[in-house]
C-alpha positions in Angstrom: 23.9 17.9 10.2 20.2 17.9 11.1 19.3 16.0 14.2 15.8 15.1 15.4 14.6 14.5 18.9 13.1 11.1 19.7 9.5 12.4 19.5 9.9 14.0 16.1 11.8 11.1 14.8 9.3 8.6 16.0 6.5 10.4 14.3 8.4 10.6 11.0 9.1 6.9 10.9 5.7 5.8 12.2 6.7 4.2 15.5 6.4 5.1 19.1 9.1 6.7 21.2 9.2 3.5 23.3 9.9 1.4 20.2 12.9 3.6 19.5 14.1 3.1 23.1 13.6 -0.6 22.7 15.6 -0.6 19.4 18.4 1.3 21.1 18.5 -1.4 23.9 18.5 -4.2 21.4 21.1 -2.5 19.2 18.7 -2.4 16.3 19.0 1.4 15.9 21.3 3.4 18.1 20.7 7.1 18.3 23.2 9.3 16.5 23.8 11.2 19.6 22.8 11.0 23.3 23.0 14.2 25.3 24.5 14.3 28.8 21.0 14.5 30.1 20.0 11.2 28.3 18.1 12.7 25.4 18.3 10.7 22.2 18.9 12.4 18.8 18.7 10.8 15.4 20.3 12.0 12.2 18.8 12.8 8.8 20.8 9.9 7.4 19.1 7.5 9.8 15.8 8.9 8.9 16.5 8.4 5.2 17.6 4.8 5.7 14.6 3.9 7.8 12.1 5.5 5.4 13.8 3.8 2.4 13.4 0.4 4.2 9.7 1.1 4.8 8.9 1.8 1.2 6.7 -1.0 -0.2 8.0 -3.2 -2.9 7.2 -1.9 -6.4 3.5 -2.5 -6.9 1.8 -3.5 -10.1 -1.3 -1.4 -11.0 -4.0 -3.4 -12.8 -7.1 -2.1 -14.6 -10.0 -4.5 -14.4 -13.1 -4.5 -16.6 -15.9 -7.0 -16.5 -19.3 -7.7 -18.0 -21.8 -10.4 -17.3 -22.4 -11.9 -20.7 -20.9 -11.9 -24.3 -23.9 -9.7 -25.4 -22.2 -6.9 -23.5 -18.9 -7.0 -25.4 -19.4 -3.4 -26.6 -19.8 -2.3 -22.9 -16.7 -4.1 -22.0 -14.7 -2.3 -24.8 -16.0 1.0 -23.5 -15.0 0.1 -19.9 -11.5 -0.8 -21.1 -11.0 2.4 -23.0 -12.3 4.5 -20.0 -10.0 2.7 -17.6 -7.0 3.1 -20.0 -7.7 6.8 -20.4 -7.9 7.3 -16.6 -4.7 5.3 -16.0 -2.8 7.2 -18.7 -4.0 10.6 -17.4 -2.7 9.7 -13.9 0.6 8.7 -15.4 0.4 5.1 -14.3 2.2 2.2 -15.8 -0.4 -0.6 -15.7 -1.7 -3.9 -17.1 -5.3 -4.4 -18.2 -7.4 -7.4 -17.4 -10.9 -8.0 -18.8 -13.5 -10.6 -18.2 -16.8 -11.8 -19.6 -19.2 -13.6 -17.4 -16.8 -15.7 -15.4 -19.1 -16.0 -12.4 -20.4 -19.4 -11.4 -24.0 -19.9 -12.3 -26.1 -22.0 -10.0 -29.4 -23.3 -11.1 -32.3 -21.7 -9.3 -34.0 -23.9 -6.8 -36.6 -23.0 -4.4 -36.9 -24.5 -0.9 -39.8 -24.6 1.3 -39.7 -25.2 5.1 -41.6 -28.4 4.6 -38.8 -30.0 2.5 
């Protein structure tokens, strides 16, 4: 069975050695083995369990294409195709979202300091 010292284990799980010591005191994660001299050792199984818990929830990948006006619909279609080709080449499972001119348009007004 592979055992890791506290320093190596801390680096692999992305916490400090002090955090591991605190977890030990709190009973959150007890070392697999503590030597007579007080050194903490953690197992491969513990490492696997912690890393599995740290994995983010399954993410959704979204491709997004946008143009400013309906006149650019051809540009939008090209963007969509380029994004799809890229995503497929990377092996991603994805959803595609496209948008035409959804920004809020404010009428132009000029202000002068004397107003």
